[in-house]
C-alpha positions as CSV (number, residue, x, y, z in Angstrom):
1,M,33.4,-2.1,6.8
2,A,32.9,-1.9,3.0
3,E,33.7,1.4,1.3
4,S,30.7,3.7,1.1
5,R,29.0,3.8,-2.3
6,K,25.8,5.3,-3.5
7,L,22.7,3.3,-4.6
8,F,19.8,4.7,-6.7
9,I,16.7,2.5,-7.0
10,R,13.7,3.3,-9.1
11,S,10.6,1.2,-8.6
12,Y,7.8,0.7,-11.1
13,G,4.4,-0.9,-10.6
14,C,2.8,-2.4,-7.6
15,Q,3.3,-2.0,-3.8
16,M,5.2,-5.3,-3.8
17,N,7.9,-3.7,-5.9
18,V,8.1,-0.8,-3.4
19,Y,8.6,-3.4,-0.6
20,D,11.2,-5.4,-2.6
21,S,13.1,-2.1,-3.3
22,E,13.2,-1.4,0.4
23,R,14.6,-4.9,1.1
24,M,17.2,-4.6,-1.6
25,E,18.3,-1.3,-0.2
26,E,18.6,-2.8,3.2
27,L,20.5,-5.8,1.8
28,L,23.0,-3.6,-0.1
29,A,23.6,-1.4,2.9
30,G,25.6,-4.4,4.2
31,E,27.8,-4.1,1.0
32,G,28.5,-0.4,1.8
33,Y,25.8,1.2,-0.3
34,E,24.0,4.3,0.9
35,P,20.8,5.5,-0.8
36,T,20.7,8.5,-3.1
37,D,17.7,10.2,-4.8
38,S,19.7,11.1,-7.9
39,P,21.0,8.7,-10.5
40,D,23.8,11.2,-11.3
41,D,25.3,10.6,-7.9
42,A,25.0,6.8,-8.0
43,D,27.7,4.1,-8.1
44,M,24.9,1.6,-8.8
45,I,21.5,2.1,-10.5
46,L,18.8,-0.5,-10.1
47,L,15.5,-0.4,-12.0
48,N,13.0,-2.6,-10.1
49,T,10.5,-3.3,-12.9
50,C,6.9,-4.3,-13.4
51,H,5.6,-6.4,-16.4
52,I,1.9,-5.9,-16.0
53,R,1.1,-2.9,-18.1
54,E,1.3,-2.4,-21.9
55,K,4.8,-2.1,-23.4
56,A,6.4,-2.6,-20.0
57,A,9.6,-4.0,-21.4
58,E,9.9,-1.2,-24.0
59,K,9.6,1.4,-21.3
60,V,12.4,-0.2,-19.4
61,Y,14.7,-0.2,-22.5
62,S,13.8,3.4,-23.0
63,E,14.7,4.3,-19.4
64,L,18.0,2.4,-19.8
65,G,18.8,4.4,-22.9
66,R,18.7,7.6,-20.8
67,F,21.6,6.3,-18.7
68,K,23.9,5.7,-21.7
69,G,25.6,9.1,-21.4
70,L,26.0,8.7,-17.6
71,K,27.6,5.3,-18.1
72,A,30.1,6.8,-20.5
73,E,31.0,9.6,-18.0
74,K,31.3,7.1,-15.1
75,P,32.8,3.9,-16.4
76,G,32.6,2.4,-12.9
77,L,28.9,2.9,-12.7
78,K,26.9,-0.4,-12.3
79,I,23.5,-0.6,-13.8
80,G,21.0,-3.4,-12.9
81,V,17.5,-4.5,-13.8
82,A,15.4,-6.3,-11.2
83,G,11.8,-7.4,-10.9
84,C,9.4,-8.9,-13.4
85,V,10.7,-7.5,-16.6
86,A,14.1,-8.9,-15.6
87,Q,12.4,-12.3,-15.0
88,A,10.6,-12.2,-18.3
89,E,13.4,-10.9,-20.6
90,G,16.5,-12.3,-18.9
91,E,19.5,-12.4,-21.3
92,E,17.5,-10.3,-23.9
93,I,18.0,-7.3,-21.7
94,V,21.8,-7.6,-21.8
95,R,21.7,-8.3,-25.5
96,R,19.7,-5.2,-26.3
97,Q,21.3,-3.0,-23.7
98,P,25.0,-3.9,-23.3
99,L,25.4,-1.1,-20.6
100,V,23.4,-3.4,-18.2
101,D,25.7,-5.2,-15.8
102,L,23.2,-7.1,-13.7
103,V,19.8,-8.8,-14.2
104,V,18.0,-10.3,-11.2
105,G,14.5,-11.7,-10.9
106,P,12.1,-10.9,-8.1
107,Q,12.7,-14.3,-6.3
108,A,16.5,-14.1,-6.5
109,Y,17.5,-10.7,-5.2
110,H,18.7,-12.1,-1.9
111,R,21.7,-13.2,-4.1
112,L,22.7,-9.6,-4.9
113,P,25.9,-9.7,-2.7
114,A,27.2,-12.7,-4.6
115,M,26.2,-11.0,-7.9
116,L,28.1,-7.9,-6.9
117,A,31.2,-9.9,-6.3
118,R,31.0,-11.1,-9.9
119,L,30.7,-7.5,-11.1
120,D,33.8,-6.6,-9.1
121,A,35.6,-9.4,-10.9
122,G,34.7,-7.9,-14.2
123,E,31.8,-10.3,-15.1
124,R,28.2,-9.6,-15.9
125,A,25.7,-11.2,-13.5
126,L,22.4,-12.8,-14.5
127,D,20.0,-14.6,-12.1
128,T,16.4,-15.3,-13.1
129,D,16.1,-18.6,-11.4
130,F,13.2,-19.6,-9.1
131,P,15.5,-20.8,-6.3
132,E,14.4,-23.6,-4.0
133,E,15.5,-21.6,-1.0
134,D,13.2,-18.9,0.4
135,K,14.7,-15.5,-0.3
136,F,13.3,-14.2,3.0
137,D,15.5,-16.7,4.8
138,H,18.6,-14.9,3.4
139,L,17.5,-11.3,3.8
140,P,18.8,-9.3,6.8
141,A,16.5,-8.5,9.7
142,R,14.8,-5.1,9.2
143,P,17.1,-2.5,10.8
144,A,16.2,-0.9,14.1
145,R,16.6,2.5,12.4
146,P,16.2,3.5,8.8
147,Q,19.2,4.2,6.6
148,P,20.5,7.8,6.6
149,G,18.1,9.9,4.5
150,R,15.4,7.3,4.7
151,G,13.2,8.3,7.6
152,R,10.4,5.8,8.2
153,G,6.9,7.2,7.9
154,P,4.0,6.0,9.8
155,T,2.9,3.4,7.2
156,A,4.7,0.4,5.7
157,F,4.2,-2.5,3.3
158,V,5.0,-6.1,4.3
159,T,4.9,-8.9,1.7
160,V,3.3,-12.0,3.2
161,Q,2.5,-14.0,0.1
162,E,4.0,-14.2,-3.4
163,G,3.1,-15.8,-6.7
164,C,-0.1,-17.0,-8.2
165,D,-1.6,-20.4,-9.2
166,K,-4.8,-18.9,-10.9
167,F,-3.3,-18.5,-14.4
168,C,-5.7,-15.9,-15.6
169,A,-5.5,-15.8,-19.4
170,F,-4.2,-12.2,-19.5
171,C,-1.7,-12.3,-16.7
172,V,2.1,-12.8,-16.6
173,V,2.4,-13.1,-12.8
174,P,2.5,-16.9,-12.6
175,Y,5.4,-16.8,-15.1
176,T,7.4,-13.9,-13.5
177,R,6.6,-14.5,-9.7
178,G,6.1,-18.2,-9.7
179,A,3.7,-20.4,-7.7
180,E,1.8,-19.2,-4.6
181,V,4.1,-19.2,-1.5
182,S,3.3,-17.9,2.0
183,R,5.9,-16.6,4.4
184,P,5.9,-18.0,7.9
185,A,3.6,-16.1,10.3
186,R,6.2,-15.9,13.0
187,R,8.6,-14.0,10.7
188,I,5.9,-11.6,9.5
189,L,5.0,-10.9,13.1
190,A,8.7,-10.3,14.0
191,E,9.0,-7.9,11.0
192,A,5.8,-6.1,12.0
193,R,7.0,-5.6,15.6
194,A,10.3,-4.2,14.3
195,L,8.5,-1.8,12.1
196,V,6.2,-0.6,14.9
197,A,9.3,-0.1,17.0
198,R,10.5,2.3,14.3
199,G,7.4,4.3,14.4
200,V,5.1,2.5,12.0
201,V,1.4,2.8,12.9
202,E,-0.2,1.2,9.8
203,I,0.9,-1.9,7.9
204,T,-0.5,-3.1,4.6
205,L,-0.1,-6.8,3.9
206,L,0.9,-7.6,0.3
207,G,0.5,-10.5,-2.0
208,Q,-0.3,-11.3,-5.6
209,N,-3.2,-13.2,-4.1
210,V,-2.9,-12.1,-0.5
211,N,-6.0,-13.8,0.7
212,A,-4.6,-17.1,-0.5
213,Y,-2.1,-16.8,2.4
214,N,-1.8,-20.0,4.4
215,D,1.1,-20.9,6.8
216,E,0.5,-24.4,8.2
217,G,-3.2,-23.7,8.8
218,T,-2.8,-20.0,9.7
219,S,-5.0,-18.1,7.2
220,L,-4.8,-14.4,6.3
221,A,-7.6,-13.8,8.9
222,G,-5.6,-15.6,11.5
223,L,-2.5,-13.6,10.7
224,I,-4.5,-10.4,10.9
225,R,-5.8,-11.3,14.3
226,E,-2.3,-12.0,15.5
227,L,-1.0,-8.7,14.1
228,A,-3.9,-6.9,15.8
229,R,-2.4,-7.9,19.2
230,I,0.8,-5.9,18.6
231,D,0.7,-2.8,20.9
232,G,1.3,0.4,18.9
233,L,0.0,-1.0,15.6
234,A,-3.3,0.9,15.0
235,R,-4.2,-0.1,11.5
236,I,-4.0,-3.1,9.2
237,R,-4.8,-3.4,5.5
238,F,-4.3,-6.0,2.8
239,T,-4.1,-6.2,-1.0
240,T,-4.6,-7.6,-3.6
241,S,-7.4,-10.2,-3.1
242,H,-8.9,-12.8,-5.5
243,P,-12.6,-13.5,-5.2
244,R,-12.0,-17.3,-5.2
245,D,-10.0,-17.0,-1.9
246,M,-12.3,-14.7,0.0
247,G,-13.2,-17.1,2.8
248,D,-15.7,-16.9,5.6
249,D,-13.0,-16.3,8.3
250,L,-11.7,-13.3,6.4
251,I,-15.2,-11.9,5.9
252,A,-15.8,-12.3,9.6
253,A,-12.5,-10.6,10.4
254,L,-13.6,-7.6,8.4
255,G,-16.6,-7.2,10.6
256,E,-15.0,-8.1,13.9
257,E,-11.4,-6.8,14.0
258,P,-11.4,-3.0,14.7
259,K,-7.8,-2.6,13.5
260,L,-8.7,-4.0,10.1
261,M,-9.6,-1.0,7.9
262,P,-13.0,-0.9,6.1
263,Y,-11.4,-0.9,2.6
264,L,-11.2,-3.8,0.2
265,H,-9.7,-4.1,-3.2
266,L,-11.4,-7.1,-4.9
267,P,-10.8,-7.2,-8.6
268,V,-13.4,-8.7,-10.9
269,Q,-12.1,-7.7,-14.3
270,S,-15.4,-8.2,-16.2
271,G,-19.1,-8.5,-15.6
272,S,-19.7,-10.9,-18.4
273,D,-19.8,-14.6,-17.5
274,R,-18.6,-15.5,-21.0
275,I,-15.5,-13.2,-20.7
276,L,-14.9,-14.3,-17.1
277,K,-14.7,-17.9,-18.4
278,R,-12.4,-16.9,-21.2
279,M,-10.2,-15.1,-18.7
280,N,-10.1,-18.2,-16.5
281,R,-11.2,-16.2,-13.5
282,G,-13.0,-19.2,-11.9
283,H,-16.1,-17.3,-10.8
284,T,-19.3,-15.8,-12.4
285,A,-20.6,-12.3,-12.1
286,E,-23.5,-13.6,-9.9
287,E,-21.0,-15.3,-7.5
288,Y,-19.0,-12.1,-7.3
289,L,-22.1,-10.0,-6.5
290,A,-23.2,-12.6,-3.9
291,L,-19.7,-12.3,-2.3
292,I,-20.0,-8.5,-2.2
293,A,-23.3,-8.8,-0.4
294,R,-21.8,-11.1,2.2
295,I,-18.9,-8.7,2.8
296,R,-21.2,-5.7,3.1
297,A,-23.4,-7.7,5.6
298,A,-20.3,-8.2,7.7
299,R,-19.0,-4.6,7.3
300,P,-21.8,-2.3,6.1
301,D,-19.5,0.8,5.8
302,I,-16.8,-0.9,3.7
303,L,-15.5,1.0,0.7
304,L,-14.9,-1.3,-2.3
305,S,-12.3,-1.0,-5.0
306,G,-11.9,-3.1,-8.1
307,D,-10.0,-3.7,-11.4
308,F,-11.5,-3.8,-14.9
309,I,-10.0,-4.9,-18.2
310,V,-11.9,-3.4,-21.2
311,G,-11.6,-4.8,-24.7
312,F,-10.5,-8.3,-23.7
313,P,-10.2,-10.6,-26.8
314,E,-13.6,-11.5,-28.2
315,E,-15.5,-9.0,-25.9
316,T,-18.7,-7.8,-27.6
317,D,-20.9,-4.8,-26.9
318,A,-23.2,-7.1,-24.9
319,D,-20.3,-8.3,-22.8
320,F,-19.3,-4.7,-22.1
321,R,-22.9,-3.8,-21.1
322,D,-22.7,-6.7,-18.6
323,T,-19.6,-5.1,-17.1
324,M,-21.3,-1.8,-16.8
325,A,-24.3,-3.4,-15.1
326,L,-22.1,-5.0,-12.5
327,I,-20.4,-1.7,-11.8
328,E,-23.8,-0.1,-11.3
329,A,-24.8,-2.9,-9.0
330,V,-21.7,-2.8,-6.8
331,G,-21.1,1.0,-6.5
332,Y,-17.3,1.3,-6.2
333,G,-15.6,4.0,-4.1
334,Q,-12.4,3.5,-6.1
335,A,-11.4,1.4,-9.1
336,Y,-8.6,0.9,-11.7
337,S,-9.4,0.2,-15.3
338,F,-7.3,-0.5,-18.4
339,R,-7.7,-1.3,-22.1
340,Y,-6.5,-4.9,-22.7
341,S,-3.0,-5.2,-24.0
342,P,-1.5,-8.6,-25.0
343,R,1.2,-10.0,-22.7
344,P,3.5,-12.3,-24.7
345,G,3.3,-15.9,-23.6
346,T,-0.2,-15.7,-22.1
347,P,-3.2,-17.5,-23.7
348,A,-5.2,-14.4,-24.4
349,A,-2.4,-12.9,-26.5
350,E,-3.0,-15.5,-29.2
351,R,-6.8,-14.7,-29.6
352,A,-8.7,-12.4,-31.9
353,Q,-8.2,-8.9,-30.6
354,V,-11.0,-6.2,-30.2
355,D,-10.8,-3.2,-32.5
356,P,-8.6,-0.7,-30.6
357,E,-11.0,2.2,-31.3
358,A,-13.9,0.3,-30.0
359,A,-12.0,-0.7,-26.9
360,S,-10.9,2.9,-26.2
361,A,-14.5,4.1,-26.5
362,R,-15.7,1.4,-24.1
363,L,-12.9,2.3,-21.6
364,A,-13.9,6.0,-21.7
365,E,-17.5,5.2,-21.0
366,L,-16.5,2.8,-18.2
367,Q,-14.1,5.3,-16.6
368,A,-16.7,8.0,-16.7
369,L,-19.1,5.7,-14.7
370,L,-16.3,4.8,-12.2
371,T,-15.4,8.5,-11.8
372,R,-19.1,9.4,-11.0
373,Q,-19.2,6.6,-8.4
374,Q,-15.9,7.7,-6.8
375,R,-17.0,11.3,-6.5
376,A,-20.3,10.2,-5.1
377,A,-18.5,8.1,-2.4
378,Q,-16.3,11.1,-1.5
379,E,-19.2,13.6,-1.4
380,A,-21.1,11.2,0.9
381,M,-18.2,11.7,3.4
382,V,-19.0,15.4,3.8
383,G,-20.4,16.0,7.3
384,R,-19.1,12.7,8.6
385,E,-16.3,12.1,11.1
386,V,-13.4,9.9,10.1
387,S,-10.2,8.7,11.6
388,V,-7.1,10.1,9.8
389,L,-3.6,8.9,10.1
390,F,-1.5,12.0,9.2
391,E,1.6,11.2,7.1
392,K,3.2,14.4,5.9
393,P,2.9,18.2,5.5
394,G,0.7,19.4,2.7
395,R,1.5,22.0,0.1
396,L,0.2,24.9,2.2
397,E,1.9,26.2,5.4
398,G,0.3,24.6,8.5
399,Q,-1.4,21.9,6.4
400,M,-1.1,18.1,7.1
401,V,-2.2,15.3,4.8
402,G,-3.1,11.8,5.7
403,K,-5.4,8.9,4.9
404,S,-8.8,8.0,6.4
405,E,-9.8,4.5,7.3
406,Y,-11.4,4.4,3.8
407,L,-8.1,5.3,2.2
408,H,-9.3,8.7,1.2
409,A,-6.6,11.4,1.2
410,V,-7.6,14.0,3.8
411,H,-6.0,17.4,4.3
412,V,-6.4,19.6,7.4
413,S,-5.2,23.2,7.7
414,D,-4.0,25.2,10.6
415,C,-2.9,22.2,12.6
416,D,0.3,21.4,14.5
417,L,0.6,17.6,14.1
418,A,3.6,15.3,13.6
419,P,3.5,12.4,11.1
420,G,2.0,9.4,12.8
421,A,-0.7,11.3,14.6
422,L,-4.1,9.6,14.5
423,R,-6.9,12.0,15.0
424,R,-10.7,12.4,14.4
425,V,-11.6,14.7,11.6
426,R,-14.9,16.1,10.4
427,I,-15.1,16.2,6.6
428,T,-16.1,19.6,5.3
429,Q,-15.4,19.4,1.6
430,S,-14.8,17.0,-1.2
431,G,-12.3,17.7,-4.1
432,P,-11.5,15.7,-7.2
433,N,-9.0,13.5,-5.5
434,S,-9.1,14.4,-1.8
435,L,-11.2,15.5,1.2
436,G,-10.8,18.5,3.4
437,G,-11.7,18.6,7.0
438,V,-11.2,20.1,10.5
439,L,-9.9,18.4,13.7
440,V,-12.6,17.3,16.1
441,G,-11.8,18.3,19.7
């Protein structure tokens, strides 16, 4: 067996990076690496990066700079950059930060063992290819038990689809994650069964365009119905969806499959048809609203979440007012909103930019509306009974915290429950970011 060494991984960005970090940790366990929560104790540090937000690359370089002293103290320390910034920046990372030993893209991390061998031989290792082979074919099976110090909670992420073919004008994903690819359903089902055997009760299916999933005719809806047959799996979620791929079968599954939770994240980005066209979203505001109406007809209690970009190039006050009107029409229970920031290499980065002060003012107005809607959705839960999957102890003695079927954080006091307990709770109060309640029965 390989000599035991310590691995520290820091994940940035989306849930898919969290999943990828778990798989890298499992892969490197076979090379003798045990996880640590402190970079000071590590023999290898991996930053699993995201390239979506503003100045993402600069933040990575800043983080790497903090490890300069540690590298000097521990000459044998290996430092690597993985994920989407690694894919986008490649050799530039090594040029700007010579302390980096390894750079690996999100589709190539299954090659980490071979890259480590190069490091042990005194070489740097760089792999940002889009390999022809499927990385999942080369990753080890999920372990029957978590690694020491990595107790499995009752929820887990499972990547089922990667990449994007939509080429939205603002987005780097097609360039950093590649074309849309779906994993074989049989392997996803096997992974899900292994997770349930380890105590997982809820699985969230992940993809850049998760509802574009298609494995030889098995759609996301078909996959969900297969997963729902697994004994012990109580809840299923999926994210992130694109309006263009929201098919009739998936809408039907939302209404018919009790294990599929009534929460849907369906980004629209803008309410202006002119801006949607400039974004290359492939749908209009009216088509999005009609889709929402169909979804609500199938699942009337569904809680909707969305994404919004404010200050997209050439956005006018009238365009912004259209976005505000769409938000008013939908009524979101949760949403994420950002001021547009150019991503190098994307079409929108070359266009005339909106005045930053005007964009910031619009964002503040939009976020105020979204906050009011979110609070109204939470306050509407008071007096209702919900199903809560308890995940961990709260900050107070005797308190447990979990998530409702609507993804609201819920805390209950004076209870003696273990993580993984699924119980009915009557909501008695609504706070800024969570709900409080009491057990029923």
